[in-house]
DOFIPA-279085 format. One record per residue (C-alpha): residue in one letter; residue number from 1; y, x, z. Coordinates in steps of 0.2 Angstrom, whole numbers, plus 5000, padded with zeros to 4 digits. Each point is the difference from the previous one (the first is absolute). Layout:
REM DOFIPA-279085
{"A",NUM,{Y,X,Z}}
...
This chain:
REM DOFIPA-279085
{"M",1,{5102,4952,5099}}
{"I",2,{4992,4998,4980}}
{"I",3,{4987,5010,4995}}
{"F",4,{4995,5002,4981}}
{"L",5,{4981,5005,4995}}
{"Y",6,{4997,5000,4980}}
{"G",7,{4991,5011,4987}}
{"Q",8,{4985,4999,4992}}
{"D",9,{4988,5009,5013}}
{"S",10,{4997,4982,5010}}
{"Y",11,{4986,5010,5009}}
{"R",12,{5014,5013,5009}}
{"S",13,{5012,4986,5000}}
{"R",14,{4989,4987,5009}}
{"K",15,{4995,5014,5015}}
{"K",16,{5019,5004,5001}}
{"L",17,{5003,4981,5002}}
{"N",18,{4985,4995,5012}}
{"E",19,{5006,5018,5011}}
{"I",20,{5018,4989,5002}}
{"I",21,{4988,4986,5002}}
{"E",22,{4992,5005,5016}}
{"Q",23,{5012,5010,5007}}
{"Y",24,{5010,4983,5001}}
{"K",25,{4985,4991,5009}}
{"K",26,{5001,5013,5012}}
{"T",27,{5017,4997,5006}}
{"H",28,{5000,4982,4996}}
{"K",29,{4981,4994,5006}}
{"S",30,{5005,4982,4999}}
{"G",31,{4997,5001,4978}}
{"L",32,{5012,4984,5000}}
{"N",33,{5014,5006,4990}}
{"L",34,{4990,5011,4988}}
{"R",35,{5004,4990,4984}}
{"Y",36,{4990,5002,4984}}
{"F",37,{5008,4993,4981}}
{"E",38,{4992,5004,4985}}
{"D",39,{5005,4999,4981}}
{"K",40,{5011,4986,5000}}
{"L",41,{5012,4997,5014}}
{"D",42,{5014,4990,5002}}
{"F",43,{5017,5005,5007}}
{"E",44,{5005,4986,5009}}
{"D",45,{4983,5002,5011}}
{"L",46,{5000,5020,5003}}
{"K",47,{5018,4996,5006}}
{"N",48,{4994,4986,5013}}
{"E",49,{4987,5012,5006}}
{"L",50,{5011,5013,5004}}
{"Q",51,{5014,4989,5009}}
{"T",52,{4986,4991,5009}}
{"V",53,{5001,5007,5018}}
{"S",54,{4984,5006,5008}}
{"M",55,{4993,4993,5013}}
{"F",56,{4994,5017,5008}}
{"E",57,{5017,5010,4998}}
{"E",58,{4990,5011,4987}}
{"K",59,{5006,5007,4984}}
{"K",60,{4993,4993,4985}}
{"M",61,{4990,5007,4986}}
{"L",62,{4999,4993,4981}}
{"V",63,{4989,5007,4988}}
{"L",64,{5004,4995,4984}}
{"R",65,{4988,5004,4987}}
{"N",66,{5003,5000,4982}}
{"V",67,{5015,4988,5001}}
{"L",68,{5013,5011,4992}}
{"D",69,{4999,4990,4982}}
{"S",70,{5002,4985,5007}}
{"L",71,{5014,5006,5009}}
{"K",72,{5011,5009,4989}}
{"K",73,{5010,4987,4992}}
{"E",74,{5003,4992,5016}}
{"E",75,{5020,4998,5001}}
{"G",76,{5006,5008,5018}}
{"F",77,{4984,5009,5005}}
{"I",78,{5005,5018,4998}}
{"D",79,{5016,4995,5013}}
{"F",80,{4987,4992,5010}}
{"L",81,{4990,5014,5004}}
{"K",82,{5016,5011,5002}}
{"K",83,{5004,4988,5015}}
{"I",84,{4984,5001,5008}}
{"K",85,{4993,5021,4995}}
{"D",86,{5007,5006,5017}}
{"S",87,{4993,4985,5011}}
{"D",88,{4984,5001,5011}}
{"N",89,{4988,4991,4990}}
{"L",90,{4991,5009,4987}}
{"L",91,{4997,4995,4981}}
{"I",92,{4989,5008,4990}}
{"F",93,{5000,5000,4981}}
{"Y",94,{4981,5006,4994}}
{"E",95,{4999,5001,4981}}
{"E",96,{4983,5007,4993}}
{"K",97,{5008,5005,4984}}
{"D",98,{5017,5010,4996}}
{"A",99,{5016,4992,5004}}
{"D",100,{5013,4996,4984}}
{"D",101,{5013,5009,5002}}
{"R",102,{5008,4989,4988}}
{"T",103,{5002,4987,5013}}
{"S",104,{5015,4999,5013}}
{"L",105,{4988,4997,5015}}
{"A",106,{4987,5015,4996}}
{"K",107,{5015,5012,4998}}
{"F",108,{5008,4991,5017}}
{"L",109,{4983,5003,5010}}
{"K",110,{4995,5017,4993}}
{"K",111,{5020,5005,5006}}
{"E",112,{5002,4991,5016}}
{"A",113,{4981,4997,5007}}
{"K",114,{4991,5013,5008}}
{"S",115,{4991,5004,4981}}
{"Q",116,{4982,5008,4998}}
{"Q",117,{4993,5000,4982}}
{"F",118,{4981,5004,4997}}
{"D",119,{4995,5007,4983}}
{"L",120,{4983,5002,4995}}
{"L",121,{4996,5016,5005}}
{"T",122,{4994,5016,4988}}
{"G",123,{4996,5019,5002}}
{"A",124,{5001,5007,5015}}
{"K",125,{5008,4984,5009}}
{"L",126,{4985,4991,4995}}
{"K",127,{4988,5014,5005}}
{"S",128,{5008,5000,5018}}
{"Q",129,{5000,4983,5002}}
{"V",130,{4983,4998,4997}}
{"K",131,{4996,5013,5012}}
{"E",132,{5009,4992,5012}}
{"E",133,{4987,4985,4997}}
{"L",134,{4985,5009,5002}}
{"E",135,{5007,5008,5016}}
{"Q",136,{5000,4984,5009}}
{"Y",137,{4983,5000,4997}}
{"Q",138,{4997,5018,5005}}
{"A",139,{4992,5004,4984}}
{"K",140,{4999,5014,4988}}
{"I",141,{5003,5001,4982}}
{"D",142,{4996,5015,4986}}
{"P",143,{5016,5007,4993}}
{"L",144,{4989,4994,4981}}
{"A",145,{4995,4982,5008}}
{"L",146,{5018,4997,5004}}
{"E",147,{5005,5005,4982}}
{"K",148,{4988,4987,4995}}
{"L",149,{5003,4988,5011}}
{"I",150,{5019,5000,4993}}
{"E",151,{4992,5000,4983}}
{"Y",152,{4990,4986,5002}}
{"V",153,{5011,4987,5009}}
{"G",154,{5019,5007,4996}}
{"S",155,{5015,4992,5008}}
{"D",156,{4991,4984,5009}}
{"F",157,{5000,5001,5017}}
{"W",158,{4991,4985,5005}}
{"Q",159,{4986,5007,4989}}
{"M",160,{5001,5015,5007}}
{"A",161,{5000,4995,5018}}
{"N",162,{4983,4990,4996}}
{"E",163,{4994,5012,4991}}
{"I",164,{5002,5015,5014}}
{"K",165,{4991,4986,5012}}
{"K",166,{4985,5001,4989}}
{"L",167,{5001,5018,4999}}
{"V",168,{5000,5003,5019}}
{"N",169,{4986,4988,5002}}
{"Y",170,{4990,5009,4988}}
{"A",171,{5002,5019,5006}}
{"K",172,{4997,4997,5018}}
{"G",173,{5009,5013,5006}}
{"R",174,{5000,5012,4986}}
{"I",175,{5012,5008,4989}}
{"I",176,{5003,4988,4985}}
{"E",177,{4994,5007,4983}}
{"V",178,{5003,4997,4982}}
{"K",179,{4981,4993,4999}}
{"D",180,{5006,4986,5013}}
{"I",181,{5016,4996,4989}}
{"E",182,{4988,5000,4984}}
{"L",183,{4987,4989,5008}}
{"L",184,{5011,4986,5009}}
{"I",185,{5016,4998,4991}}
{"K",186,{5004,4993,4982}}
{"P",187,{5014,5008,4990}}
{"K",188,{5013,4986,5000}}
{"I",189,{5004,4996,4983}}
{"E",190,{5018,4999,4996}}
{"P",191,{5004,4989,4984}}
{"E",192,{5017,5007,4998}}
{"I",193,{4996,5017,5001}}
{"F",194,{4986,5000,4989}}
{"K",195,{5010,4995,4987}}
{"T",196,{5008,5017,5002}}
{"I",197,{4983,5009,5002}}
{"D",198,{4994,4991,4985}}
{"A",199,{5016,5010,4987}}
{"V",200,{4996,5015,5010}}
{"S",201,{4981,5002,4996}}
{"Y",202,{4997,4988,4983}}
{"K",203,{4999,5015,4988}}
{"T",204,{5010,4996,4985}}
{"G",205,{5006,5018,4993}}
{"F",206,{5017,4991,4998}}
{"S",207,{5016,5006,5010}}
{"S",208,{5004,4979,5003}}
{"N",209,{4987,5000,5011}}
{"R",210,{5007,5014,5009}}
{"K",211,{5017,4991,5000}}
{"R",212,{4993,4987,5009}}
{"A",213,{4992,5007,5012}}
{"L",214,{5015,5009,5004}}
{"E",215,{5011,4984,5000}}
{"L",216,{4987,4993,5012}}
{"I",217,{5000,5014,5014}}
{"H",218,{5019,4998,5000}}
{"N",219,{4998,4984,5003}}
{"H",220,{4990,5002,5013}}
{"M",221,{5009,5013,5009}}
{"E",222,{5015,4990,4999}}
{"K",223,{4994,4986,5009}}
{"G",224,{4995,5014,5013}}
{"D",225,{4981,5005,4997}}
{"H",226,{4999,5019,5004}}
{"P",227,{4994,5011,4986}}
{"L",228,{4986,5008,5011}}
{"Y",229,{4993,4981,5003}}
{"L",230,{5001,4996,4980}}
{"L",231,{4992,5017,4998}}
{"S",232,{4985,4995,5011}}
{"M",233,{4999,4984,4989}}
{"I",234,{4999,5009,4985}}
{"N",235,{4987,5012,5009}}
{"F",236,{4989,4986,5004}}
{"Q",237,{4999,4992,4983}}
{"F",238,{4997,5015,4992}}
{"R",239,{4987,5005,5013}}
{"N",240,{4992,4984,4996}}
{"I",241,{5002,5004,4980}}
{"L",242,{4990,5016,5004}}
{"L",243,{4987,4993,5011}}
{"V",244,{4994,4986,4986}}
{"K",245,{5005,5012,4984}}
{"D",246,{4983,5010,5009}}
{"L",247,{4990,4987,5003}}
{"L",248,{5003,4994,4980}}
{"E",249,{4996,5019,4997}}
{"R",250,{4983,4995,5009}}
{"S",251,{4997,4985,4988}}
{"Q",252,{5003,4989,5016}}
{"P",253,{5002,4982,4995}}
{"Y",254,{5014,4990,5007}}
{"Y",255,{4992,4990,5015}}
{"T",256,{4993,5018,5006}}
{"I",257,{5016,5007,4998}}
{"L",258,{5009,4985,5011}}
{"K",259,{4984,5003,5013}}
{"A",260,{5001,5019,5000}}
{"T",261,{5021,4999,5003}}
{"K",262,{5000,4988,5013}}
{"L",263,{5016,4996,4994}}
{"H",264,{5012,4984,4997}}
{"P",265,{4992,4992,4985}}
{"F",266,{5019,5001,4992}}
{"V",267,{5004,5017,5003}}
{"V",268,{4980,5003,4990}}
{"K",269,{5005,4989,4986}}
{"K",270,{5017,5011,4997}}
{"S",271,{4991,5015,5004}}
{"Y",272,{4987,4998,4988}}
{"E",273,{5012,4992,4986}}
{"Q",274,{5011,5019,5003}}
{"A",275,{4985,5011,5001}}
{"N",276,{4994,4997,4983}}
{"K",277,{5017,5007,4993}}
{"F",278,{4999,5017,5008}}
{"T",279,{4987,5016,5001}}
{"L",280,{4992,5005,5016}}
{"A",281,{5011,5018,4997}}
{"E",282,{5015,4989,4998}}
{"L",283,{4997,4990,5015}}
{"K",284,{4998,5015,5010}}
{"S",285,{5014,5008,4995}}
{"I",286,{5010,4987,5005}}
{"Y",287,{4994,4998,5016}}
{"R",288,{5003,5019,5004}}
{"K",289,{5019,4997,4995}}
{"I",290,{5002,4986,5011}}
{"F",291,{4991,5012,5014}}
{"Q",292,{5013,5012,4996}}
{"T",293,{5014,4989,5000}}
{"D",294,{4997,4994,5017}}
{"L",295,{4998,5018,5005}}
{"A",296,{5017,5004,4993}}
{"I",297,{5009,4984,5010}}
{"K",298,{4992,5003,5014}}
{"T",299,{5003,5019,5001}}
{"G",300,{5020,4997,4995}}
{"R",301,{4998,5010,4984}}
{"L",302,{5004,4982,4990}}
{"D",303,{5012,4986,5004}}
{"P",304,{4988,4986,5001}}
{"A",305,{5008,4988,4987}}
{"L",306,{5003,5015,4987}}
{"A",307,{4981,5004,5003}}
{"L",308,{4993,4984,4998}}
{"E",309,{5010,4998,4982}}
{"L",310,{4994,5017,4996}}
{"L",311,{4982,4994,5001}}
{"I",312,{5002,4987,4992}}
{"I",313,{5009,5006,4984}}
{"S",314,{4983,5013,5000}}
{"I",315,{4987,4987,5002}}
């Protein structure tokens, strides 16, 4: 049998891989026929490994981690896989990224192997996965705190799992609240998304900036970023601009703003620059629009992508 696990969410794919390995170990307790190969794999080594007779008459499990790039040009490799795919031995191809559909090998594995893709989660699926992780600790979280946690961490479930452990230990049995998120977790800074947020939030008054912002938003959605995730990032940045603007209105110096907001210095710098381009009233108006857009999406009144586009045009 051939199994193909792949995708950007390596946390969930690794979890699935470990489940398969543990199941194998329960049946084949010697562990002598479990082999691991990583990155570069020689075709001949693989053939020799599979052709060697097991002294314990156990079926073999070979875990091939991130080896597709080294094998995609090997002549005869796909024919070899066709011959062994129905054997008792278990061959697991594990890729910590998306499979390149331009290669014959990836196409073959997707079609002929027992394959499972692990995309980065967004929206309702991400919330469900976070809740599932919390349930392992018998922990509960306030709905607003759940929104805040996802806003701060995003789809990186390696970080999410670590942050959840931290929150559970801190809460000690009580419901996790928004204040816990704000105290213990620093918002994730994603340089790529910040280019988009810059285009949205820099006030120029020119249509060219809105056009650029829309282009970047479309690029994100084409890559699979959900409109609600993008909206949460826009909300995060404008909330910070509003927070910094309020402190500026009260004549607070930069070092005081940095200390009072408890934000990443990069976020404070960006927010400080942008805050000077808006009045406090304008920022409050934009923040209301973001809230109304979020409500329109979640109540089903507007298509998420359309709602996001209308928001950007109105800012």
